[in-house]
N, CA, C and O of each residue as an XYZ file, in Angstrom:
888
protein
N     -92.097    154.339    102.162
C     -91.079    154.860    101.306
C     -90.801    156.267    101.294
O     -89.735    156.813    101.576
N     -92.274    156.981    100.804
C     -92.436    158.413    100.310
C     -93.000    159.323    101.012
O     -93.302    160.487    100.751
N     -93.175    158.348    102.421
C     -93.836    159.620    104.062
C     -92.725    160.591    104.237
O     -91.666    160.089    104.614
N     -92.738    161.619    104.080
C     -91.910    162.480    104.628
C     -91.554    163.349    103.454
O     -91.272    164.527    103.674
N     -91.541    162.852    102.156
C     -90.991    163.459    100.804
C     -91.925    164.632    100.218
O     -93.031    164.420     99.721
N     -91.328    165.892    100.346
C     -92.109    167.129     99.960
C     -92.223    167.139     98.450
O     -91.115    167.199     97.917
N     -93.165    167.101     97.670
C     -93.420    167.130     96.197
C     -93.900    168.865     96.030
O     -94.832    169.346     96.673
N     -93.064    169.639     95.048
C     -93.750    170.761     94.434
C     -93.996    170.623     93.296
O     -93.101    170.003     92.721
N     -94.942    170.959     92.566
C     -95.576    170.886     91.186
C     -95.608    172.520     90.849
O     -96.352    173.281     91.467
N     -94.692    172.970     89.772
C     -94.705    174.234     89.179
C     -95.398    174.057     87.973
O     -95.077    173.044     87.350
N     -96.512    174.976     87.333
C     -96.818    174.914     86.107
C     -96.551    176.117     85.723
O     -96.820    177.167     86.306
N     -95.799    175.894     84.327
C     -95.489    177.030     83.690
C     -96.696    177.391     82.409
O     -96.473    178.093     81.423
N     -97.690    176.864     82.663
C     -98.821    177.494     81.160
C     -99.361    179.070     81.480
O     -99.565    179.655     82.544
N     -99.452    179.341     80.553
C    -100.020    180.854     80.179
C    -101.516    180.431     80.421
O    -101.946    181.306     81.172
N    -102.312    179.726     80.223
C    -103.884    179.644     79.820
C    -104.604    180.163     81.029
O    -104.373    179.727     82.157
N    -105.511    181.135     80.761
C    -106.124    181.886     81.892
C    -107.011    180.873     83.087
O    -107.013    181.126     84.292
N    -107.549    180.004     82.617
C    -108.531    179.306     83.482
C    -107.768    177.894     83.829
O    -107.404    177.045     83.015
N    -107.615    177.868     85.365
C    -106.908    176.471     85.633
C    -107.907    175.367     84.902
O    -109.049    175.449     84.450
N    -106.838    174.185     85.010
C    -107.681    172.930     84.602
C    -107.618    172.725     82.886
O    -107.639    171.599     82.388
N    -107.530    174.115     81.976
C    -107.555    173.852     80.541
C    -106.168    173.254     80.023
O    -106.082    172.361     79.180
N    -105.059    173.905     80.676
C    -103.647    173.385     80.074
C    -103.549    172.074     80.117
O    -103.768    171.436     81.147
N    -103.079    171.345     78.570
C    -102.486    169.629     78.908
C    -101.599    169.375     79.979
O    -101.771    168.444     80.766
N    -100.497    170.305     80.043
C     -99.591    170.288     80.886
C     -99.955    169.843     82.134
O     -99.878    168.717     82.625
N    -100.361    170.878     82.577
C    -101.176    171.547     83.905
C    -101.925    170.136     84.343
O    -101.781    169.651     85.465
N    -102.654    169.607     83.421
C    -103.463    168.678     84.087
C    -102.813    167.333     84.193
O    -103.351    166.485     84.905
N    -101.504    167.009     83.435
C    -100.805    165.805     83.950
C     -99.889    166.036     85.085
O     -99.599    165.097     85.827
N     -99.465    167.096     85.251
C     -98.796    167.481     86.529
C     -99.796    167.432     87.888
O     -99.544    167.298     89.085
N    -100.696    167.556     87.344
C    -102.139    167.662     88.782
C    -102.463    165.978     88.896
O    -103.079    165.514     89.855
N    -102.006    165.237     87.893
C    -102.438    163.995     88.157
C    -100.957    163.232     88.466
O    -100.893    162.062     88.843
N    -100.084    163.874     88.299
C     -98.834    163.306     88.876
C     -98.662    163.544     90.102
O     -98.078    162.638     90.696
N     -99.081    164.816     90.979
C     -99.106    165.645     92.313
C    -100.155    164.226     92.744
O     -99.733    163.484     93.631
N    -101.428    163.924     92.119
C    -102.193    163.363     93.121
C    -101.715    161.750     93.589
O    -101.855    161.170     94.666
N    -101.112    161.318     92.327
C    -100.346    159.972     92.737
C     -99.185    159.683     93.860
O     -99.025    158.738     94.633
N     -98.186    161.306     93.550
C     -97.390    161.248     94.872
C     -97.925    161.217     96.055
O     -97.418    160.590     96.985
N     -99.341    162.098     96.172
C     -99.985    162.366     97.491
C    -100.306    160.833     97.711
O    -100.261    160.355     98.844
N    -100.628    160.076     96.608
C    -101.059    158.653     97.226
C    -100.036    157.825     97.990
O    -100.209    156.964     98.853
N     -99.043    158.260     97.506
C     -97.980    157.465     97.996
C     -97.455    157.733     99.241
O     -96.700    157.054     99.937
N     -97.954    158.813     99.430
C     -97.733    159.686    101.239
C     -96.853    160.841    101.346
O     -96.505    161.260    102.450
N     -96.426    161.448    100.107
C     -95.861    162.533     99.870
C     -96.551    163.564    100.539
O     -97.674    163.255    100.936
N     -96.189    164.631    100.750
C     -96.852    165.995    100.982
C     -96.408    166.988     99.808
O     -95.277    167.392     99.541
N     -97.902    167.324     99.046
C     -97.706    167.962     98.008
C     -97.799    169.470     97.809
O     -98.181    169.852     98.915
N     -97.674    170.502     97.067
C     -97.630    171.669     96.753
C     -97.803    171.889     95.464
O     -97.158    171.237     94.643
N     -98.682    172.822     95.094
C     -99.253    172.975     93.372
C     -99.166    174.593     93.052
O    -100.092    175.330     93.390
N     -98.213    175.004     92.504
C     -98.367    176.347     91.989
C     -98.366    176.797     90.491
O     -97.934    176.127     89.553
N     -98.801    177.771     90.440
C     -99.132    178.138     89.035
C     -98.626    179.511     88.900
O     -99.122    180.551     89.333
N     -97.489    179.319     88.182
C     -96.939    180.892     87.905
C     -97.370    181.835     87.423
O     -96.899    182.944     87.678
N     -98.592    181.619     86.422
C     -99.426    182.386     85.930
C     -99.970    183.195     87.012
O     -99.999    184.417     86.861
N    -100.557    182.481     88.456
C    -101.492    183.061     89.600
C    -100.549    183.815     90.215
O    -101.025    184.098     91.314
N     -99.123    184.450     90.073
C     -98.464    185.286     90.873
C     -97.798    186.345     90.080
O     -97.485    186.205     88.898
N     -97.590    187.457     90.816
C     -96.727    188.776     89.928
C     -95.331    188.248     90.327
O     -94.989    187.893     91.455
N     -94.550    188.261     89.143
C     -93.315    187.747     89.292
C     -92.625    188.854     88.232
O     -92.549    188.787     87.005
N     -92.210    189.765     89.035
C     -91.169    190.698     87.914
C     -90.185    189.967     86.890
O     -90.032    188.754     87.029
N     -89.531    190.617     85.901
C     -88.567    190.302     85.335
C     -87.304    190.501     85.985
O     -87.182    191.564     86.593
N     -86.189    189.574     85.985
C     -85.071    189.468     85.918
C     -84.537    190.587     85.509
O     -84.709    190.816     84.312
N     -83.734    191.638     86.319
C     -83.398    192.951     85.758
C     -81.694    192.798     85.662
O     -80.918    193.754     85.662
N     -81.376    191.599     85.595
C     -79.851    191.420     85.144
C     -78.717    191.849     85.978
O     -77.581    191.877     85.504
N     -78.990    192.218     87.313
C     -77.672    192.659     88.036
C     -76.484    192.314     87.921
O     -75.464    192.987     87.773
N     -76.723    190.762     88.028
C     -75.471    189.598     87.199
C     -74.254    190.411     86.702
O     -73.101    190.574     87.102
N     -75.303    191.035     85.232
C     -74.614    191.469     84.130
C     -73.410    192.757     84.622
O     -72.369    192.940     83.991
N     -73.811    193.573     85.872
C     -73.185    194.531     86.395
C     -72.233    193.956     87.013
O     -71.128    194.048     86.477
N     -72.296    193.476     87.827
C     -71.459    192.581     89.006
C     -72.383    191.205     89.515
O     -73.559    191.311     89.866
N     -71.567    189.793     89.486
C     -71.703    189.253     90.494
C     -72.283    189.367     91.710
O     -73.230    188.725     92.164
N     -71.471    190.471     92.341
C     -71.936    190.464     94.121
C     -73.337    191.269     93.678
O     -73.821    191.724     94.715
N     -73.971    191.532     92.795
C     -75.351    192.075     92.418
C     -76.214    191.307     92.502
O     -77.198    191.867     92.987
N     -76.410    190.183     92.263
C     -77.240    188.991     92.142
C     -77.003    188.423     93.438
O     -76.152    187.578     93.719
N     -77.841    188.971     94.205
C     -78.239    188.409     95.736
C     -79.183    187.589     95.895
O     -79.886    187.362     94.910
N     -79.490    186.891     97.195
C     -80.547    186.252     97.379
C     -80.836    186.392     99.247
O     -80.115    185.924    100.128
N     -81.713    186.935     99.364
C     -82.782    187.466     98.711
C     -82.776    187.814     97.344
O     -81.555    187.966     97.326
N     -83.140    188.094     96.070
C     -83.236    188.510     94.980
C     -83.399    189.909     94.946
O     -84.017    190.296     95.937
N     -83.082    190.784     94.195
C     -82.863    192.309     94.380
C     -84.153    192.812     93.821
O     -84.557    193.907     94.212
N     -84.755    192.217     93.059
C     -86.190    192.345     92.444
C     -87.704    192.001     93.921
O     -88.693    192.637     94.284
N     -87.137    190.824     94.281
C     -87.875    190.968     95.627
C     -87.775    192.113     96.647
O     -88.795    192.562     97.169
N     -86.856    192.470     96.863
C     -86.730    193.548     97.473
C     -86.900    195.249     97.217
O     -87.099    196.251     97.904
N     -86.719    194.954     95.995
C     -87.142    196.443     95.152
C     -88.450    196.315     95.041
O     -88.957    197.310     95.559
N     -89.173    195.671     94.672
C     -90.730    195.592     94.693
C     -91.713    194.883     95.812
O     -91.732    193.657     95.924
N     -92.533    195.749     96.635
C     -93.377    195.180     97.352
C     -94.450    194.026     96.855
O     -94.852    193.146     97.616
N     -94.752    194.117     95.840
C     -95.845    193.327     95.055
C     -95.184    192.460     94.395
O     -95.913    191.885     93.587
N     -93.642    191.950     94.374
C     -93.324    190.748     93.836
C     -93.498    189.580     94.707
O     -93.393    189.592     95.934
N     -93.808    188.447     93.877
C     -94.200    187.423     94.669
C     -93.454    186.296     94.480
O     -93.790    185.170     94.849
N     -92.061    186.693     93.692
C     -91.149    185.236     93.480
C     -91.126    184.542     94.905
O     -91.504    183.379     95.052
N     -90.729    185.208     95.787
C     -90.494    184.872     97.046
C     -91.266    183.576     97.367
O     -90.616    182.685     97.914
N     -92.550    183.356     97.102
C     -93.335    182.528     97.144
C     -92.688    181.133     96.595
O     -92.514    180.122     97.276
N     -92.442    181.264     95.522
C     -91.684    180.503     94.590
C     -90.647    179.859     95.424
O     -90.705    178.793     96.037
N     -89.769    180.645     95.334
C     -88.329    180.383     96.191
C     -88.549    179.682     97.245
O     -87.893    178.682     97.534
N     -89.458    180.124     97.895
C     -89.948    179.121     99.128
C     -90.118    177.664     99.180
O     -89.627    176.765     99.861
N     -90.941    177.730     98.272
C     -91.282    175.999     97.889
C     -90.510    175.416     97.347
O     -90.356    174.243     97.689
N     -89.657    175.990     96.228
C     -88.261    175.139     95.733
C     -87.250    174.845     96.957
O     -86.677    173.756     96.944
N     -87.058    175.515     97.745
C     -86.003    175.174     98.788
C     -86.563    174.320     99.623
O     -85.807    173.431    100.013
N     -87.977    174.296    100.148
C     -88.793    173.900    100.966
C     -89.007    172.033    100.390
O     -89.255    171.199    101.261
N     -88.880    171.608     98.964
C     -89.335    170.806     98.281
C     -88.052    169.626     98.175
O     -86.945    169.994     97.781
N     -88.248    168.519     98.471
C     -87.483    167.262     97.906
C     -87.456    167.173     96.531
O     -86.324    167.118     96.052
N     -88.406    167.141     95.740
C     -88.753    166.829     94.490
C     -89.684    168.076     93.899
O     -90.673    168.618     94.391
N     -88.991    168.313     92.672
C     -89.464    169.408     91.947
C     -89.900    168.662     90.616
O     -89.174    167.953     89.919
N     -91.328    168.990     90.393
C     -91.890    168.566     88.768
C     -92.438    169.702     88.145
O     -93.572    169.980     88.537
N     -91.870    170.569     87.131
C     -92.001    171.500     86.411
C     -93.126    171.048     84.870
O     -92.902    170.180     84.026
N     -94.014    171.760     84.939
C     -95.056    171.369     83.660
C     -94.359    172.546     82.616
O     -93.996    173.641     83.046
N     -94.258    172.220     81.451
C     -94.618    173.259     80.494
C     -94.720    172.938     79.047
O     -93.999    172.055     78.582
N     -95.870    173.824     78.025
C     -95.997    173.409     77.178
C     -94.744    173.979     76.299
O     -93.780    174.438     76.912
N     -94.743    173.957     74.871
C     -93.526    174.094     73.933
C     -94.420    175.409     73.196
O     -95.535    175.548     72.693
N     -93.234    176.251     73.454
C     -93.932    177.513     72.337
C     -92.869    177.913     71.641
O     -91.947    178.582     72.108
N     -92.990    177.396     70.161
C     -92.023    178.061     69.182
C     -90.457    177.089     69.698
O     -89.343    177.602     69.808
N     -90.700    176.012     69.879
C     -89.512    174.884     70.263
C     -88.785    175.332     71.366
O     -87.592    175.041     71.446
N     -89.249    175.895     72.093
C     -88.812    176.376     73.682
C     -89.744    176.252     74.678
O     -90.941    176.039     74.485
N     -89.113    176.408     75.935
C     -90.214    176.296     76.892
C     -91.372    177.694     77.131
O     -91.370    178.330     76.077
N     -91.933    178.075     77.734
C     -93.009    178.645     77.926
C     -92.102    180.021     78.442
O     -91.006    179.862     78.980
N     -92.769    181.570     78.182
C     -92.245    182.316     78.796
C     -92.372    182.565     80.372
O     -91.565    183.256     80.993
N     -93.428    181.951     80.925
C     -93.531    182.030     82.251
C     -92.356    181.287     82.569
O     -91.483    181.811     83.260
N     -92.209    179.829     82.032
C     -90.700    179.195     82.657
C     -89.698    180.166     82.547
O     -89.172    180.523     83.601
N     -89.296    180.702     81.432
C     -88.065    181.290     81.333
C     -87.949    182.452     82.119
O     -86.821    182.893     82.340
N     -89.159    183.138     82.672
C     -88.727    184.219     83.799
C     -88.496    183.338     85.071
O     -87.610    183.690     85.851
N     -89.122    182.384     85.294
C     -88.612    181.413     86.387
C     -87.463    181.198     86.557
O     -86.907    181.218     87.655
N     -86.901    180.942     85.409
C     -85.589    180.234     85.084
C     -84.250    181.576     85.506
O     -83.169    181.487     86.089
N     -84.905    182.610     84.952
C     -83.892    183.872     84.920
C     -83.826    184.290     86.308
O     -82.762    184.441     86.907
N     -84.992    184.480     86.821
C     -85.292    184.909     88.696
C     -84.330    183.763     89.177
O     -83.456    184.245     89.898
N     -84.203    182.427     89.019
C     -83.408    181.756     90.143
C     -82.071    181.513     89.829
O     -81.312    180.637     90.244
N     -81.849    182.681     88.804
C     -80.286    182.724     88.899
C     -79.871    183.358     90.374
O     -78.725    183.075     90.724
N     -80.515    184.039     91.133
C     -80.140    184.446     92.644
C     -80.119    183.385     93.645
O     -79.760    183.506     94.816
N     -80.556    182.299     93.042
C     -80.267    180.865     93.852
C     -78.930    180.287     93.294
O     -78.028    179.916     94.044
N     -78.862    180.237     92.079
C     -77.633    179.465     91.426
C     -76.261    180.259     92.062
O     -75.393    179.685     92.720
N     -76.267    181.866     91.678
C     -75.353    182.366     92.121
C     -74.856    182.312     93.406
O     -73.649    182.487     93.578
N     -75.697    182.069     94.466
C     -75.145    181.971     95.564
C     -74.087    180.580     95.761
O     -73.376    180.369     96.743
N     -74.166    180.036     94.985
C     -73.317    178.629     94.877
C     -71.851    178.911     94.215
O     -70.740    178.644     94.672
N     -72.214    179.535     92.994
C     -71.347    179.614     91.851
C     -70.209    180.902     92.294
O     -69.003    180.949     92.048
N     -71.005    181.821     92.972
C     -70.191    183.177     93.437
C     -70.004    183.548     94.856
O     -69.126    184.343     95.192
N     -70.867    182.953     95.752
C     -70.772    183.225     97.272
C     -70.546    181.955     97.811
O     -70.455    181.920     99.038
N     -70.452    181.067     97.295
C     -69.979    179.687     98.033
C     -71.035    179.290     99.023
O     -70.777    178.729    100.088
N     -72.288    179.627     98.596
C     -73.480    179.083     99.499
C     -74.511    178.152     98.849
O     -75.517    178.669     98.364
N     -74.354    176.881     98.801
C     -75.042    176.010     97.845
C     -76.458    175.963     98.753
O     -76.442    175.681     99.951
N     -77.430    176.214     98.164
C     -78.944    176.195     98.883
C     -79.779    175.350     98.138
O     -80.987    175.443     98.355
N     -79.338    174.453     97.208
C     -80.163    173.562     96.411
C     -79.177    172.075     96.732
O     -78.178    171.786     96.074
N     -79.660    171.346     97.754
C     -78.909    169.902     97.949
C     -79.690    168.772     97.993
O     -80.654    168.898     98.748
N     -79.632    168.078     97.630
C     -80.179    166.569     97.617
C     -81.739    166.753     96.777
O     -82.567    165.865     96.976
N     -82.052    167.730     95.993
C     -83.462    167.725     95.228
C     -83.174    167.168     94.186
O     -82.017    167.023     93.789
N     -84.368    166.712     93.496
C     -84.935    165.721     92.076
C     -85.694    166.732     91.458
O     -86.368    167.661     91.902
N     -85.444    166.359     90.412
C     -86.274    167.575     89.394
C     -86.872    166.120     88.266
O     -86.408    165.009     88.010
N     -88.100    166.874     87.840
C     -88.706    165.873     86.518
C     -89.490    166.873     85.779
O     -90.131    167.746     86.363
N     -89.456    166.780     84.780
C     -90.181    167.416     83.610
C     -91.464    167.045     82.491
O     -91.400    166.395     81.448
N     -92.294    167.524     82.947
C     -93.447    167.288     81.818
C     -93.559    168.436     80.803
O     -93.619    169.635     81.076
N     -93.578    167.841     79.530
C     -93.349    168.798     78.510
C     -94.490    168.340     77.283
O     -94.521    167.244     76.723
N     -95.234    169.280     77.086
C     -96.419    168.910     76.065
C     -96.417    170.146     74.917
O     -96.517    171.353     75.134
N     -96.272    169.462     73.643
C     -96.266    170.616     72.619
C     -96.968    169.662     71.300
O     -97.353    168.493     71.258
N     -96.933    170.637     70.394
C     -97.723    170.397     69.148
C     -97.170    170.868     67.992
O     -97.151    172.053     67.661
N     -96.637    169.780     67.263
C     -95.714    170.283     65.901
C     -94.339    170.304     66.611
O     -93.342    170.390     65.893
N     -94.214    170.245     67.739
C     -92.771    170.928     68.056
C     -91.897    169.486     68.645
O     -92.278    168.323     68.780
N     -90.521    170.176     68.924
C     -89.710    169.080     69.570
C     -89.560    168.996     70.824
O     -89.778    170.106     71.310
N     -89.281    168.196     71.652
C     -89.261    167.820     73.307
C     -87.791    168.091     73.624
O     -87.465    168.836     74.548
N     -86.843    167.420     72.772
C     -85.663    167.213     73.052
C     -85.015    168.603     73.157
O     -84.193    168.622     74.072
N     -85.125    169.726     72.529
C     -84.488    170.842     72.636
C     -84.974    171.859     74.260
O     -84.426    172.803     74.828
N     -86.152    171.121     74.523
C     -87.202    171.596     75.736
C     -86.463    171.473     77.049
O     -86.229    172.297     77.933
N     -86.135    170.057     76.891
C     -85.864    169.364     77.906
C     -84.007    169.462     78.046
O     -83.488    169.652     79.146
N     -83.487    169.361     77.249
C     -82.042    169.727     77.452
C     -81.735    171.110     78.031
O     -80.843    171.214     78.873
N     -82.484    172.258     77.590
C     -82.621    173.369     78.184
C     -82.608    173.519     79.784
O     -81.854    174.083     80.576
N     -83.723    172.799     79.897
C     -84.202    172.914     81.465
C     -83.233    171.865     82.078
O     -82.509    172.338     82.953
N     -83.073    170.636     81.830
C     -82.153    169.919     82.313
C     -80.882    170.359     82.941
O     -80.385    170.221     84.059
N     -80.445    171.078     81.566
C     -78.949    171.867     82.093
C     -79.071    172.917     82.990
O     -78.152    173.236     83.746
N     -80.570    173.696     82.942
C     -80.272    174.535     84.052
C     -80.439    174.045     85.497
O     -79.929    174.663     86.431
N     -81.179    172.899     85.674
C     -81.348    172.228     87.125
C     -80.065    171.947     87.247
O     -79.503    172.150     88.323
N     -79.546    171.553     86.415
C     -77.669    170.554     86.768
C     -76.691    171.865     87.632
O     -75.726    171.913     88.394
N     -77.487    172.667     87.064
C     -76.231    174.325     87.077
C     -76.929    174.374     88.635
O     -76.092    174.461     89.533
N     -78.289    174.330     89.047
C     -78.444    174.899     90.204
C     -78.326    173.976     91.246
O     -78.357    174.251     92.445
N     -78.181    172.799     90.713
C     -77.794    171.831     91.635
C     -78.527    170.548     91.943
O     -78.111    169.650     92.675
N     -79.590    170.578     91.336
C     -80.531    169.053     91.030
C     -79.970    167.814     90.603
O     -78.987    167.554     89.910
N     -81.014    166.952     91.307
C     -80.359    165.644     90.654
C     -81.213    165.170     89.652
O     -82.402    165.456     89.800
N     -80.899    164.516     88.670
C     -81.897    163.947     87.540
C     -81.897    162.286     87.739
O     -80.963    161.489     87.835
N     -83.112    162.138     87.756
C     -83.306    160.163     87.731
C     -83.366    159.884     86.750
O     -83.535    160.792     85.936
N     -83.262    158.433     86.240
C     -82.952    157.867     85.258
C     -84.123    157.876     84.411
O     -84.020    157.466     83.255
N     -85.581    158.435     85.006
C     -86.176    158.791     83.902
C     -87.011    160.014     84.716
O     -87.506    159.983     85.842
N     -86.983    160.973     83.839
C     -87.035    162.004     84.384
C     -88.234    162.763     83.555
O     -88.806    163.576     84.281
N     -88.675    162.715     82.436
C     -89.566    163.357     81.378
C     -90.666    162.380     81.288
O     -90.628    161.150     81.269
N     -91.690    163.236     81.237
C     -93.016    162.683     80.887
C     -93.370    163.823     79.567
O     -93.223    165.045     79.539
N     -93.763    163.105     78.779
C     -94.210    164.180     77.386
C     -94.660    163.681     76.477
O     -94.645    162.461     76.318
N     -95.306    164.732     75.440
C     -96.312    164.135     73.954
C     -96.220    165.383     73.076
O     -96.296    166.562     73.423
N     -96.055    164.910     71.984
C     -96.062    165.885     70.950
C     -96.997    165.668     69.760
O     -96.661    164.683     69.102
N     -98.063    166.300     69.303
C     -98.820    166.232     68.737
C     -98.657    165.894     67.147
O     -97.536    165.678     66.687
N     -99.608    165.866     66.481
C     -99.663    165.476     64.845
C     -99.214    166.652     64.073
O     -99.461    167.767     64.531
N     -98.545    166.524     62.887
C     -98.334    167.580     62.092
C     -99.699    168.403     61.467
O     -99.762    168.700     60.274
N    -100.503    168.644     62.193
C    -101.719    169.654     61.742
C    -101.962    170.758     63.049
O    -101.376    170.590     64.119
N    -102.559    171.484     62.901
C    -102.979    172.510     63.682
C    -104.350    172.550     64.528
O    -104.855    173.526     65.081
N    -104.818    171.204     64.476
C    -105.989    170.847     65.007
C    -105.753    170.205     66.592
O    -105.644    169.002     66.829
N    -105.708    171.166     67.485
C    -105.510    171.005     68.942
C    -106.522    170.396     69.662
O    -106.286    169.894     70.761
N    -107.776    170.382     69.096
C    -108.989    170.112     69.901
C    -109.051    168.753     70.398
O    -109.926    168.520     71.232
N    -108.203    167.713     70.000
C    -108.155    166.399     69.807
C    -106.902    165.786     70.671
O    -107.047    164.637     71.090
N    -105.831    166.393     70.929
C    -104.998    166.344     71.712
C    -105.093    165.948     72.861
O    -104.188    165.144     73.086
N    -105.967    166.161     74.016
C    -106.034    165.760     75.183
C    -106.411    163.992     74.922
O    -105.820    163.095     75.523
N    -107.349    163.802     74.052
C    -108.098    162.437     74.161
C    -106.703    161.643     73.317
O    -106.753    160.415     73.391
N    -106.117    161.920     72.940
C    -104.636    161.468     72.303
C    -103.550    161.299     73.429
O    -102.906    160.251     73.379
N    -103.298    162.066     74.303
C    -102.711    161.738     75.303
C    -102.993    161.049     76.297
O    -102.099    160.544     76.977
N    -104.861    160.821     76.701
C    -104.960    160.023     77.307
C    -105.065    158.516     76.557
O    -105.282    157.446     77.126
N    -104.896    158.691     75.430
C    -104.640    157.013     74.778
C    -103.176    156.617     74.430
O    -102.837    155.545     73.928
N    -102.383    157.624     74.767
C    -101.121    157.326     74.512
C    -100.440    156.442     75.543
O    -100.482    156.960     76.659
N     -99.727    155.082     75.505
C     -99.683    154.476     76.522
C     -97.909    155.039     76.697
O     -97.425    154.944     77.825
N     -97.273    155.444     75.873
C     -96.275    155.991     76.307
C     -96.136    157.244     76.827
O     -95.115    157.547     77.443
N     -96.861    157.863     76.690
C     -96.872    159.300     77.335
C     -97.514    159.153     79.485
O     -97.248    159.717     80.547
N     -98.482    157.957     78.950
C     -98.625    157.559     80.277
C     -97.550    156.600     81.094
O     -97.257    156.751     82.281
N     -97.154    155.836     80.430
C     -95.573    155.149     81.116
C     -94.692    156.197     81.437
O     -94.248    156.447     82.558
N     -94.467    156.786     80.401
C     -93.286    157.832     80.829
C     -93.819    158.789     82.327
O     -92.964    158.997     83.189
N     -94.944    159.206     82.487
C     -95.501    159.647     83.589
C     -95.337    159.136     84.806
O     -94.827    159.847     85.672
N     -95.752    157.761     85.109
C     -95.696    156.996     86.009
C     -94.029    156.841     86.156
O     -93.443    157.223     87.169
N     -93.404    156.284     85.111
C     -91.852    156.198     85.734
C     -90.965    157.310     86.095
O     -89.992    157.156     86.833
N     -91.347    158.568     85.509
C     -90.956    159.798     86.102
C     -91.035    160.013     87.534
O     -90.184    160.645     88.160
N     -92.511    159.250     88.269
C     -93.124    159.794     89.514
C     -92.000    158.545     90.164
O     -91.145    158.983     90.934
N     -91.983    156.836     89.839
C     -91.305    156.092     89.894
C     -89.776    156.667     90.537
O     -89.351    156.635     91.692
N     -89.069    157.277     89.074
C     -87.926    157.363     89.326
C     -87.583    158.712     90.314
O     -86.648    158.615     91.109
N     -88.186    159.675     90.255
C     -87.770    160.902     91.404
C     -88.468    160.487     92.578
O     -88.093    161.304     93.419
N     -89.179    159.782     93.074
C     -89.142    158.893     94.227
C     -88.390    158.478     94.950
O     -88.071    158.845     96.082
N     -87.983    157.499     94.194
C     -86.961    156.449     94.529
C     -85.251    157.345     94.796
O     -84.562    157.046     95.771
N     -84.818    158.356     93.832
C     -83.956    158.837     94.052
C     -83.902    159.788     95.197
O     -82.831    160.073     95.733
N     -85.452    160.459     95.713
C     -85.115    161.373     96.518
C     -84.890    160.578     98.195
O     -84.291    160.981     99.192
N     -85.706    159.249     97.915
C     -85.601    158.661     99.010
C     -84.185    158.128     99.392
O     -83.849    157.844    100.542
N     -83.356    158.024     98.226
C     -82.171    157.454     98.450
C     -81.141    158.343     99.124
O     -80.283    157.957     99.917
N     -81.383    159.854     98.611
C     -80.768    161.123     98.959
C     -80.993    161.407    100.283
O     -80.096    161.673    101.083
N     -82.129    161.359    100.531
C     -82.503    161.537    102.051
C     -82.135    160.593    103.262
O     -82.169    160.754    104.482
N     -81.726    159.419    102.342
C     -81.576    158.603    103.588
C     -79.864    157.912    103.329
O     -79.430    156.782    103.554
N     -79.213    159.108    102.788
C     -77.727    158.920    102.360
C     -77.447    157.820    101.158
O     -76.261    157.678    100.859
N     -78.031    157.343    100.726
C     -77.858    156.260     99.587
C     -77.666    156.754     98.393
O     -77.122    156.063     97.532
N     -78.029    157.878     98.169
C     -78.222    158.056     96.632
C     -77.011    159.320     95.834
O     -77.118    159.651     94.653
N     -75.770    159.945     96.909
C     -75.132    160.693     96.109
C     -74.484    160.274     94.674
O     -74.150    161.083     93.808
N     -74.378    158.965     94.591
C     -73.735    158.286     93.455
C     -74.664    158.311     91.976
O     -74.296    158.300     90.802
N     -75.784    158.344     92.490
C     -76.811    158.010     91.742
C     -77.890    159.497     90.691
O     -78.309    160.487     91.291
N     -78.081    159.328     89.454
C     -78.589    160.733     88.725
C     -77.514    161.576     88.838
O     -76.371    161.390     89.256
N     -78.088    162.550     88.385
C     -76.962    163.841     88.082
C     -76.980    165.141     89.204
O     -78.028    165.270     89.837
N     -76.041    165.957     89.435
C     -76.464    167.146     90.119
C     -75.371    167.221     91.194
O     -75.376    168.137     92.016
């Protein structure tokens, strides 16, 4: 069922060394499982790319918020096009983010704002670039809430045109203390987080398969 389905994993962690981030660890685990089902997988750490801030051209006129993005055209060393190409090529996007003061990470926010170039193609120019794509989220926090982050990001992806499966989120929130050193062991032992991860993989795969085979336009959202 999964052969030919392309899965993109985007890590929004700002940790300097790969593999330290707990949200990124779960993302890599999810990609390994997708690969085991026969999917083609791609992994991108937003931290590894030089991505300029959105310069808000839309605020001056929607005509100026274009794709390719004006910032990509303006700065030769801007690497956001790598992300654009990967998103447009994927059937499933899994975005992983830590929670930062009840919000997603600053790297994810930069990604969201630069993706306005894609959204504006549909809303202003009538050229929908996101079709039959499915999104899932991995959200990890400590003493913070998940629903606020998930609500913001899923709202954003719906505006882009993504479909949302019935199980779209794998998450974990730590205890009400400041000791983050024990978090990963607790994540590993938390059966609900592990079940959520597998359910998200199954749900995104099932919806993506149905969309690719013309069976799923009425399923999910987007």
